[in-house]
VOBA-1610 file (N, C-alpha, C; in pm, whole numbers, padded with zeros to 5 digits, always signed):
BEGIN
Met+15624-08959+16497Met+15711-09010+16396Met+15723-08904+16271Tyr+15848-08881+16213Tyr+15848-08774+16090Tyr+15925-08864+15965Phe+15894-08781+15868Phe+15949-08849+15746Phe+16037-08733+15671Leu+16174-08797+15614Leu+16265-08689+15563Leu+16272-08710+15421Gly+16287-08629+15346Gly+16293-08585+15191Gly+16405-08525+15164Ile+16515-08553+15071Ile+16641-08479+15036Ile+16630-08476+14887Asp+16652-08360+14828Asp+16646-08353+14699Asp+16794-08294+14667Val+16900-08353+14606Val+17020-08285+14573Val+17029-08243+14417Gly+17030-08127+14394Gly+17040-08089+14261Gly+17172-08022+14228Ser+17191-07961+14108Ser+17306-07910+14074Ser+17322-07761+14153Ile+17231-07692+14150Ile+17233-07568+14205Ile+17192-07556+14385Ser+17090-07619+14413Ser+17058-07653+14537Ser+17037-07769+14607Thr+17045-07797+14736Thr+17037-07939+14800Thr+16923-07895+14896Asp+16784-07954+14883Asp+16678-07920+14957Asp+16648-08037+15062Leu+16618-08002+15183Leu+16569-08108+15285Leu+16441-08068+15345Val+16344-08161+15356Val+16199-08133+15402Val+16195-08256+15520Val+16125-08215+15620Val+16077-08319+15721Val+15916-08278+15741Ile+15860-08391+15728Ile+15707-08384+15732Ile+15663-08469+15845Asp+15539-08453+15898Asp+15485-08536+15997Asp+15386-08640+15972Glu+15331-08693+16047Glu+15240-08782+15993Glu+15119-08759+15932Ala+15066-08633+15932Ala+14973-08577+15882Ala+15032-08526+15745Cys+15148-08547+15710Cys+15212-08487+15580Cys+15237-08332+15566Ser+15213-08271+15676Ser+15261-08109+15684Ser+15395-08114+15710Ile+15443-08002+15645Ile+15578-07973+15659Ile+15632-07895+15780Lys+15729-07967+15851Lys+15769-07925+15987Lys+15892-07845+15978Glu+15983-07875+15871Glu+16098-07789+15865Glu+16129-07826+15712Gln+16212-07684+15676Gln+16274-07706+15527Gln+16393-07640+15547Leu+16490-07720+15442Leu+16608-07629+15414Leu+16621-07615+15289Tyr+16665-07505+15235Tyr+16710-07493+15095Tyr+16881-07432+15099Leu+16951-07520+15058Leu+17110-07497+15064Leu+17168-07500+14922Lys+17265-07418+14899Lys+17350-07424+14777Lys+17450-07520+14755Thr+17413-07584+14660Thr+17511-07726+14647Thr+17650-07686+14615Lys+17676-07584+14534Lys+17814-07517+14544Lys+17930-07614+14468Gly+17855-07725+14387Gly+17951-07816+14332Gly+17989-07928+14430Arg+17926-07909+14552Arg+17979-08010+14668Arg+17861-08075+14721Pro+17788-08151+14651Pro+17650-08218+14694Pro+17670-08284+14854Leu+17815-08350+14858Leu+17804-08428+14979Leu+17824-08353+15087Asn+17870-08199+15087Asn+17904-08122+15190Asn+17777-08065+15213Ala+17676-08037+15114Ala+17539-07979+15133Ala+17464-08091+15207Ile+17474-08205+15173Ile+17392-08303+15247Ile+17442-08317+15375Ala+17561-08307+15409Ala+17606-08336+15563Ala+17567-08187+15640Glu+17569-08082+15546Glu+17520-07937+15648Glu+17377-07984+15675Gly+17303-08008+15575Gly+17150-08034+15621Gly+17130-08102+15695Leu+17197-08229+15710Leu+17180-08321+15820Leu+17196-08269+15955Arg+17320-08179+15967Arg+17374-08138+16099Arg+17256-08032+16146Glu+17212-07951+16047Glu+17121-07862+16087Glu+16992-07940+16123Leu+16937-08029+16085Leu+16824-08078+16119Leu+16831-08157+16249Gly+16956-08205+16274Gly+16991-08269+16382Gly+16975-08202+16503Arg+16999-08055+16479Arg+16972-07985+16595Arg+16837-07955+16653Gln+16748-08020+16566Gln+16580-07991+16592Gln+16512-08126+16604Phe+16577-08222+16551Phe+16495-08357+16569Phe+16603-08464+16628Asp+16559-08584+16672Asp+16635-08677+16701Asp+16648-08766+16600Ser+16756-08853+16575Ser+16748-08942+16461Ser+16615-09041+16457Thr+16603-09076+16576Thr+16492-09187+16602Thr+16358-09131+16581Asp+16350-08985+16554Asp+16220-08938+16534Asp+16195-08976+16381Ile+16289-08995+16292Ile+16283-09012+16135Ile+16237-09174+16132Gly+16109-09183+16070Gly+16059-09316+16058Gly+16108-09390+15929Lys+16097-09284+15811Lys+16150-09319+15695Lys+16218-09215+15615Ala+16294-09228+15512Ala+16379-09127+15446Ala+16383-09160+15275Gly+16372-09037+15228Gly+16362-09066+15081Gly+16449-08957+15006Thr+16507-08995+14884Thr+16590-08902+14822Thr+16561-08889+14669Thr+16595-08765+14624Thr+16543-08751+14469Thr+16656-08666+14424Gly+16647-08606+14308Gly+16744-08518+14224Gly+16833-08606+14152Ser+16939-08512+14095Ser+17035-08583+14010Ser+17159-08623+14107Gly+17159-08616+14259Gly+17238-08676+14350Gly+17164-08764+14422Arg+17053-08804+14396Arg+16962-08896+14473Arg+17063-09037+14507Gly+17144-09083+14454Gly+17205-09206+14471Gly+17321-09172+14579Leu+17383-09060+14559Leu+17485-09044+14669Leu+17405-09010+14808Ala+17300-08914+14793Ala+17231-08886+14929Ala+17166-09024+14991Gly+17134-09114+14899Gly+17081-09250+14968Gly+17174-09303+15020Ala+17298-09336+14965Ala+17402-09408+15013Ala+17446-09345+15155Phe+17489-09209+15136Phe+17527-09151+15260Phe+17443-09131+15384Ala+17307-09071+15339Ala+17222-09052+15448Ala+17119-09193+15498Gly+17104-09284+15404Gly+17037-09418+15403Gly+16910-09381+15370Ala+16859-09433+15257Ala+16721-09401+15203Ala+16622-09514+15180Asp+16509-09505+15242Asp+16406-09611+15219Asp+16349-09618+15084Val+16350-09505+15015Val+16306-09488+14883Val+16389-09370+14805Ile+16420-09424+14669Ile+16494-09346+14589Ile+16445-09319+14470Lys+16387-09197+14438Lys+16293-09180+14285Lys+16378-09055+14250Asn+16329-09066+14090Asn+16367-08973+13997Asn+16284-08804+14036Glu+16333-08704+13995Glu+16276-08574+14004Glu+16110-08573+13950Ile+16090-08655+13834Ile+15960-08623+13767Ile+15842-08688+13863Thr+15892-08813+13925Thr+15810-08867+14017Thr+15785-08811+14152Thr+15892-08721+14214Thr+15872-08656+14344Thr+15792-08530+14294His+15834-08471+14193His+15750-08329+14183His+15611-08362+14150Ala+15581-08467+14106Ala+15430-08482+14072Ala+15369-08535+14168Val+15440-08605+14258Val+15351-08655+14397Val+15328-08526+14482Ala+15414-08446+14464Ala+15412-08328+14571Ala+15305-08226+14514Ala+15298-08210+14400Ala+15201-08115+14324Ala+15066-08193+14348Ala+15046-08318+14313Ala+14926-08378+14332Ala+14884-08351+14487Lys+14969-08367+14587Lys+14937-08348+14755Lys+14890-08222+14767Ile+14950-08101+14715Ile+14897-07979+14737Ile+14772-07948+14687Asp+14762-07965+14538Asp+14629-07965+14486Asp+14598-08077+14390Pro+14488-08144+14430Pro+14468-08243+14320Pro+14411-08226+14185Asp+14365-08088+14177Asp+14331-08051+14039Asp+14425-08007+13941Ile+14570-08010+13994Ile+14684-07972+13904Ile+14681-08080+13796Arg+14682-08021+13653Arg+14697-08113+13554Arg+14813-08101+13483Thr+14907-07959+13499Thr+15019-07966+13429Thr+15145-07908+13522Ile+15242-07971+13526Ile+15341-07903+13587Ile+15471-07834+13509Ile+15494-07702+13522Ile+15612-07657+13478Ile+15726-07629+13566Glu+15828-07706+13543Glu+15925-07708+13650Glu+16058-07653+13589Ile+16110-07565+13652Ile+16230-07498+13608Ile+16325-07474+13712Gly+16442-07541+13684Gly+16552-07552+13819Gly+16656-07483+13771Gly+16790-07516+13822Gly+16908-07431+13817Gly+16966-07475+13689Gln+16931-07597+13626Gln+17039-07634+13511Gln+16913-07716+13398Asp+16794-07732+13455Asp+16712-07802+13331Asp+16558-07761+13370Ser+16490-07801+13249Ser+16350-07770+13255Ser+16276-07883+13248Lys+16138-07892+13320Lys+16068-08019+13266Lys+15902-07970+13251Leu+15868-08055+13196Leu+15691-08061+13184Leu+15647-08199+13223Ile+15553-08178+13300Ile+15491-08320+13363Ile+15338-08280+13356Leu+15292-08386+13300Leu+15129-08385+13268Leu+15085-08492+13362Leu+14979-08428+13435Leu+14906-08552+13552Leu+14769-08570+13487Glu+14726-08692+13522Glu+14601-08749+13508Glu+14534-08828+13634Asp+14435-08787+13702Asp+14405-08820+13819Asp+14523-08836+13934Gly+14610-08755+13938Gly+14707-08759+14039Gly+14847-08833+13973Leu+14835-08877+13857Leu+14946-08988+13816Leu+15004-08898+13707Val+15135-08944+13688Val+15196-08873+13580Val+15145-08962+13422Ser+15107-08873+13331Ser+15041-08939+13217Ser+15160-08914+13115Asp+15248-08802+13136Asp+15340-08777+13019Asp+15449-08685+13055Phe+15538-08667+13046Phe+15662-08555+13046Phe+15754-08549+12950Ala+15839-08412+12965Ala+15963-08402+12885Ala+16050-08323+12967Met+16173-08330+12894Met+16272-08253+12968Met+16363-08160+12843Asn+16410-08062+12894Asn+16492-07982+12773Asn+16604-08061+12732Thr+16606-08068+12581Thr+16705-08148+12543Thr+16797-08049+12431Val+16754-07921+12426Val+16855-07836+12331Val+16941-07760+12390Cys+16919-07674+12491Cys+16998-07579+12553Cys+16950-07549+12705Ala+17022-07468+12763Ala+17002-07464+12916Ala+16947-07298+12939Ala+16938-07245+12824Ala+16859-07103+12825Ala+16742-07105+12880Gly+16708-07030+12984Gly+16582-07018+13067Gly+16584-07089+13199Thr+16699-07152+13218Thr+16713-07224+13357Thr+16770-07122+13456Gly+16758-07151+13588Gly+16796-07081+13669Gly+16949-07021+13665Ser+17048-07103+13625Ser+17175-07063+13584Ser+17170-06949+13511Phe+17117-06969+13371Phe+17105-06865+13274Phe+17065-06724+13345Leu+16963-06714+13404Leu+16923-06598+13453Leu+16982-06542+13571Asp+17040-06636+13653Asp+17143-06591+13761Asp+17258-06511+13676Arg+17307-06545+13588Arg+17420-06486+13507Arg+17364-06378+13442Gln+17277-06371+13371Gln+17236-06218+13327Gln+17191-06115+13428Ala+17142-06163+13532Ala+17118-06070+13639Ala+17237-06023+13700Glu+17363-06110+13712Glu+17478-06055+13769Glu+17541-05977+13668Arg+17542-06009+13545Arg+17616-05914+13448Arg+17537-05786+13428Met+17410-05780+13465Met+17340-05657+13453Met+17355-05572+13573Gly+17392-05657+13687Gly+17400-05586+13815Gly+17276-05570+13905Ile+17180-05675+13865Ile+17037-05646+13915Ile+17025-05778+14019Pro+17000-05747+14149Pro+16944-05875+14221Pro+16873-05960+14141Ile+16897-06104+14149Ile+16822-06201+14090Ile+16660-06199+14151Glu+16636-06179+14286Glu+16530-06145+14357Glu+16435-06043+14297Lys+16485-05934+14234Lys+16429-05834+14170Lys+16409-05849+14011Phe+16460-05932+13957Phe+16450-05993+13823Phe+16315-05981+13751Gly+16202-06046+13803Gly+16102-06026+13798Gly+16011-05922+13812Glu+16034-05850+13934Glu+15973-05736+13960Glu+16007-05623+13838Val+16135-05626+13814Val+16187-05524+13692Val+16109-05581+13575Ala+16115-05682+13539Ala+16042-05737+13398Ala+15902-05694+13380Leu+15836-05687+13491Leu+15679-05680+13496Leu+15670-05528+13452Gln+15747-05435+13471Gln+15739-05287+13459Gln+15776-05263+13318Gly+15801-05363+13224Gly+15855-05339+13079Gly+15712-05335+13006Arg+15660-05233+12921Arg+15581-05227+12838Arg+15596-05253+12683Asn+15730-05246+12661Asn+15764-05272+12508Asn+15870-05377+12525Pro+15835-05521+12557Pro+15954-05612+12556Pro+16028-05642+12423Ala+16167-05620+12449Ala+16271-05639+12360Ala+16281-05754+12299Pro+16315-05790+12141Pro+16309-05904+12099Pro+16417-05974+12148Ile+16414-06096+12175Ile+16524-06171+12216Ile+16505-06323+12184Ala+16634-06392+12137Ala+16619-06522+12083Ala+16634-06607+12208Gly+16552-06691+12229Gly+16538-06775+12353Gly+16586-06924+12364Arg+16600-06960+12219Arg+16623-07104+12239Arg+16779-07142+12237Cys+16851-07061+12239Cys+16998-07090+12265Cys+17047-06978+12369Ala+17129-07025+12465Ala+17193-06917+12564Ala+17297-06829+12487Val+17362-06894+12415Val+17462-06804+12333Val+17398-06694+12283Phe+17288-06714+12193Phe+17252-06629+12127Phe+17139-06520+12202Ala+17093-06563+12287Ala+17020-06506+12377Ala+17113-06388+12466Glu+17213-06421+12492Glu+17298-06345+12580Glu+17354-06229+12474Ser+17387-06275+12339Ser+17441-06169+12250Ser+17312-06076+12191Asp+17181-06138+12176Asp+17094-06027+12176Asp+17058-05923+12285Ile+17082-05974+12417Ile+17056-05909+12530Ile+17180-05789+12547Ile+17295-05824+12477Ile+17402-05725+12508Ile+17374-05625+12387His+17330-05682+12259His+17307-05583+12138His+17204-05492+12182Gln+17084-05533+12257Gln+16971-05430+12279Gln+17023-05362+12400Gln+17089-05374+12468Gln+17170-05283+12580Gln+17222-05158+12491Gln+17321-05207+12436Gln+17409-05113+12348Gln+17306-05018+12253Met+17190-05080+12241Met+17089-04997+12155Met+17013-04901+12246Gly+17053-04918+12376Gly+16985-04825+12461Gly+16838-04862+12533Val+16817-04998+12487Val+16691-05060+12555Val+16672-05035+12702Ser+16566-04989+12751Ser+16572-04986+12924Ser+16588-05125+12977Glu+16612-05128+13090Glu+16635-05271+13166Glu+16516-05351+13176Glu+16395-05264+13230Glu+16246-05339+13217Glu+16211-05406+13107Asn+16235-05311+12969Asn+16184-05386+12863Asn+16279-05497+12812Leu+16432-05487+12861Leu+16506-05601+12823Leu+16469-05715+12875Leu+16450-05716+13057Leu+16398-05831+13118Leu+16280-05864+13066Ala+16165-05788+13046Ala+16060-05834+12989Ala+16059-05930+12877Gly+16157-05872+12783Gly+16178-05941+12657Gly+16252-06070+12679Val+16334-06102+12776Val+16402-06215+12826Val+16307-06319+12886Cys+16189-06274+12961Cys+16087-06360+13003Cys+16009-06415+12904Arg+15971-06307+12818Arg+15873-06355+12696Arg+15962-06469+12607Ala+16053-06439+12584Ala+16149-06521+12495Ala+16164-06666+12560Leu+16184-06675+12670Leu+16210-06795+12754Leu+16101-06888+12798Ala+15979-06818+12812Ala+15861-06873+12813Ala+15822-06937+12666Ala+15846-06861+12554Ala+15809-06924+12435Ala+15918-07044+12388Ser+16029-07023+12444Ser+16131-07132+12411Ser+16070-07272+12465Tyr+16043-07234+12621Tyr+16010-07353+12680Tyr+15893-07433+12633Leu+15787-07335+12585Leu+15685-07410+12522Leu+15694-07489+12386Ser+15790-07420+12315Ser+15816-07475+12183Ser+15921-07610+12176Asn+16011-07587+12296Asn+16123-07693+12287Asn+16081-07811+12395Val+16031-07770+12498Val+15996-07849+12613Val+15868-07923+12624Ala+15766-07857+12599Ala+15629-07885+12566Ala+15605-07948+12444Gln+15667-07903+12333Gln+15655-07949+12197Gln+15527-07981+12143Gly+15426-07890+12167Gly+15308-07920+12101Gly+15215-07992+12206Lys+15262-08050+12310Lys+15174-08104+12408Lys+15069-07999+12459Lys+14966-08088+12511Lys+14843-07969+12529Lys+14862-07956+12701Leu+14889-07838+12712Leu+14858-07809+12869Leu+14743-07743+12926Leu+14691-07846+12986Leu+14532-07808+13086Leu+14576-07764+13214Pro+14465-07664+13235Pro+14462-07620+13370Pro+14412-07714+13480Lys+14443-07711+13586Lys+14525-07614+13676Lys+14668-07632+13647Val+14750-07509+13591Val+14876-07528+13576Val+14959-07475+13677Cys+15075-07557+13747Cys+15147-07542+13875Cys+15273-07510+13795Phe+15340-07398+13859Phe+15477-07333+13832Phe+15569-07366+13937Gln+15664-07468+13919Gln+15748-07470+14045Gln+15885-07500+13995Gly+16002-07511+14120Gly+16108-07477+14076Gly+16167-07357+14137Gly+16290-07321+14154Gly+16347-07212+14230Gly+16314-07092+14111Val+16304-07109+13962Val+16280-06983+13906Val+16132-06953+13910Ala+16057-07023+13970Ala+15901-06994+13982Ala+15877-06882+14061Ala+15987-06818+14109Ala+15963-06681+14231Ala+15985-06567+14127Asn+16016-06600+14002Asn+16034-06482+13893Asn+15906-06463+13865Lys+15845-06346+13888Lys+15713-06307+13859Lys+15701-06254+13723Gly+15825-06224+13659Gly+15805-06188+13498Gly+15793-06301+13423Leu+15857-06409+13455Leu+15841-06508+13368Leu+15698-06586+13396Lys+15648-06592+13534Lys+15537-06633+13556Lys+15425-06565+13457Ala+15417-06433+13446Ala+15353-06355+13396Ala+15356-06370+13222Ala+15489-06403+13197Ala+15509-06463+13035Ala+15441-06559+12998Phe+15429-06676+13097Phe+15372-06782+13079Phe+15221-06773+13065Glu+15169-06676+13154Glu+15029-06668+13164Glu+14996-06588+13027Glu+15059-06487+12988Glu+15054-06434+12853Glu+15024-06549+12726Ala+15127-06627+12747Ala+15165-06729+12641Ala+15030-06805+12635Leu+14981-06870+12742Leu+14899-06987+12750Leu+14757-06921+12792Asp+14750-06800+12803Asp+14626-06722+12832Asp+14545-06793+12943Met+14620-06829+13044Met+14548-06876+13164Met+14625-06867+13280Glu+14560-06870+13401Glu+14629-06830+13524Glu+14743-06943+13574Ile+14848-06910+13598Ile+14919-07008+13639Ile+14938-06992+13822Phe+14939-07107+13876Phe+14972-07136+14036Phe+15086-07150+14064Val+15155-07082+14150Val+15281-07098+14213Val+15262-07117+14363Pro+15292-07245+14402Pro+15273-07292+14545Pro+15383-07220+14629Lys+15365-07208+14752Lys+15442-07132+14831Lys+15559-07253+14852Glu+15574-07358+14848Glu+15659-07483+14866Glu+15720-07481+14723His+15727-07384+14612His+15776-07400+14498His+15920-07437+14485Arg+16012-07418+14592Arg+16159-07434+14592Arg+16192-07560+14612Ile+16110-07609+14699Ile+16140-07751+14790Ile+16031-07875+14743Met+15963-07875+14612Met+15893-07961+14565Met+15949-08091+14551Gly+16063-08111+14503Gly+16142-08244+14507Gly+16152-08324+14626Ala+16195-08241+14720Ala+16236-08285+14870Ala+16091-08340+14942Tyr+15999-08267+14917Tyr+15868-08270+14955Tyr+15790-08388+14915Gly+15825-08422+14771Gly+15752-08525+14723Gly+15848-08639+14792Ala+15977-08662+14784Ala+16050-08754+14836Ala+16004-08778+14976Ala+15968-08701+15072Ala+15910-08714+15216Ala+15799-08783+15183Leu+15708-08748+15099Leu+15561-08812+15072Leu+15598-08949+15056Leu+15681-08961+14950Leu+15723-09130+14913Leu+15770-09198+15040Ala+15856-09156+15130Ala+15898-09213+15227Ala+15776-09232+15331Trp+15680-09128+15336Trp+15569-09144+15431Trp+15486-09246+15382Glu+15477-09303+15242Glu+15384-09401+15186Glu+15455-09551+15253Gln+15587-09557+15283Gln+15635-09653+15332Gln+15654-09685+15469Lys+15547-09618+15555Lys+15559-09610+15705Lys+15503-09739+15747Ala+15442-09813+15672Ala+15388-09927+15738Ala+15493-10058+15750Arg+15610-10041+15678Arg+15703-10139+15647Arg+15801-10119+15794Pro+15806-10210+15853Pro+15931-10200+15964Pro+16070-10163+15958Gly+16110-10066+16048Gly+16249-10041+16004Gly+16275-09928+15925Thr+16381-09875+15924Thr+16425-09775+15831Thr+16590-09789+15799Ser+16625-09729+15674Ser+16757-09755+15633Ser+16820-09601+15658Phe+16737-09514+15721Phe+16806-09400+15748Phe+16911-09397+15876Lys+17017-09342+15829Lys+17149-09385+15899Lys+17174-09281+16033Gly+17097-09176+16042Gly+17093-09073+16132Gly+17145-08941+16103Phe+17114-08850+16189Phe+17182-08705+16168Phe+17323-08714+16190Asp+17387-08785+16259Asp+17520-08799+16291Asp+17622-08804+16156Gln+17544-08856+16078Gln+17615-08894+15949Gln+17683-08766+15889Gly+17615-08638+15928Gly+17663-08541+15872Gly+17793-08474+15936Asn+17841-08546+16052Asn+17959-08504+16097Asn+18073-08612+16051Leu+18046-08699+15976Leu+18137-08778+15925Leu+18244-08723+15810Asp+18368-08767+15811Asp+18462-08722+15729Asp+18474-08841+15636Val+18408-08827+15510Val+18396-08921+15392Val+18474-08912+15288Glu+18533-09009+15219Glu+18627-09016+15116Glu+18539-09100+14994Ile+18535-09039+14909Ile+18461-09102+14786Ile+18556-09176+14667Lys+18551-09295+14681Lys+18624-09379+14562Lys+18533-09446+14440Glu+18598-09444+14330Glu+18528-09528+14230Glu+18594-09635+14210Thr+18507-09749+14173Thr+18550-09901+14191Thr+18492-09962+14065Ser+18552-10008+13977Ser+18513-10066+13863Ser+18505-10210+13868Cys+18364-10248+13868Cys+18350-10416+13894Cys+18344-10472+13773Cys+18399-10614+13783Cys+18411-10661+13633Cys+18360-10805+13696Asp+18301-10845+13803Asp+18278-10958+13832Asp+18125-11020+13741Cys+18062-10929+13668Cys+17977-10986+13574Cys+17948-10899+13465Pro+17886-10931+13355Pro+17886-10867+13228Pro+17828-10715+13247Asn+17762-10657+13366Asn+17712-10529+13380Asn+17845-10444+13391Gln+17967-10483+13438Gln+18075-10405+13453Gln+18058-10252+13502Cys+17995-10229+13629Cys+17948-10136+13688Cys+18054-10051+13718Asn+18057-09906+13718Asn+18107-09804+13770Asn+18088-09782+13917Val+18096-09825+14027Val+18074-09833+14154Val+18122-09696+14216Ile+18047-09617+14296Ile+18070-09495+14364Ile+18080-09553+14522Arg+18175-09556+14574Arg+18188-09623+14731Arg+18201-09484+14809Leu+18171-09504+14939Leu+18206-09386+15040Leu+18258-09470+15136Phe+18349-09394+15209Phe+18437-09455+15327Phe+18477-09344+15409His+18453-09411+15543His+18487-09335+15653His+18590-09382+15758Glu+18693-09333+15762Glu+18824-09376+15826Glu+18847-09513+15804Gly+18853-09551+15662Gly+18887-09656+15564Gly+18776-09772+15591Arg+18663-09755+15636Arg+18552-09857+15645Arg+18456-09804+15539Ser+18401-09892+15457Ser+18269-09850+15380Ser+18162-09836+15428Ile+18073-09720+15393Ile+17968-09673+15474Ile+17863-09656+15380Gly+17893-09702+15255Gly+17774-09688+15163Gly+17839-09690+15001Ala+17751-09718+14913Ala+17769-09733+14779Ala+17652-09707+14688Phe+17672-09680+14567Phe+17569-09686+14462Phe+17615-09671+14347Gln+17543-09740+14223Gln+17541-09733+14089Gln+17590-09874+14074Asp+17597-09994+14163Asp+17605-10107+14157Asp+17476-10174+14137Arg+17450-10229+14011Arg+17331-10274+13962Arg+17257-10383+14066Cys+17346-10474+14104Cys+17302-10616+14181Cys+17294-10562+14345Gly+17350-10454+14364Gly+17343-10410+14524Gly+17448-10482+14609Lys+17556-10541+14522Lys+17667-10628+14602Lys+17751-10511+14679Tyr+17782-10418+14659Tyr+17874-10330+14736Tyr+17781-10253+14860Gln+17634-10240+14802Gln+17582-10177+14929Gln+17549-10262+15042Arg+17584-10413+15010Arg+17575-10476+15140Arg+17708-10507+15203Val+17802-10447+15148Val+17946-10455+15223Val+17940-10389+15354
//
């Protein structure tokens, strides 16, 4: 028996399949490209070439598109990113006390105590420091994003960059370029500024205790990892699964439901369906839910955002 986790974010859609020992058997990292349903379908089709639908005992979803994924693929558990990232980190290393998570559009801080979330925070001011900002700067400077961190590590005199605002940060970067600052010092300055911004904005004075885990797609940036280590004066742990921790956590939560009979997972063939999405305003009660419904050939195949679950039973 296997367990499926799906994490639908703004930048990437990740799918993970684990076995009964909670070991990852397969993982997919797909670009969402503004079309989450297409990314979910692509992931299901690809996994369907390796697994039978009957192999999946339970399924879980997370991320900003967790409701859509749950309605389309069928989920036994639907949880937010804070929970799934914490569950995955605690499983990989029970000694982890602090999670720095930076994704495509947001940043999170999660504090753990005995493997449970004791506190958390998210960026509330600006998207500076997220993956999309770094991607834009790398593209503008003609540097492959995969090389961003390596180039930054070579900087010996980091340029002063304002990190609290994406607009001001980009303005500073352009000004420093025009002043002839080298690429390595420029990128080193960006990493230092973004680490400082995260600690003053997201962390907001919270105490970050070791072991500190850095996860999310941006965790691959060695320059930013080094900047965090310098600012915190402690070693930062980056798990090899850093890009798919949300999906892994969702799969682990699905695994926890294994004793319950049956599953809501609809099968990998869902990836082949031609689906139409419609919004419905329900006025049957004071909730007045704005329900998102999925249709295939005129037949309702799923819904979410209805608080009472009325449309999910249709």
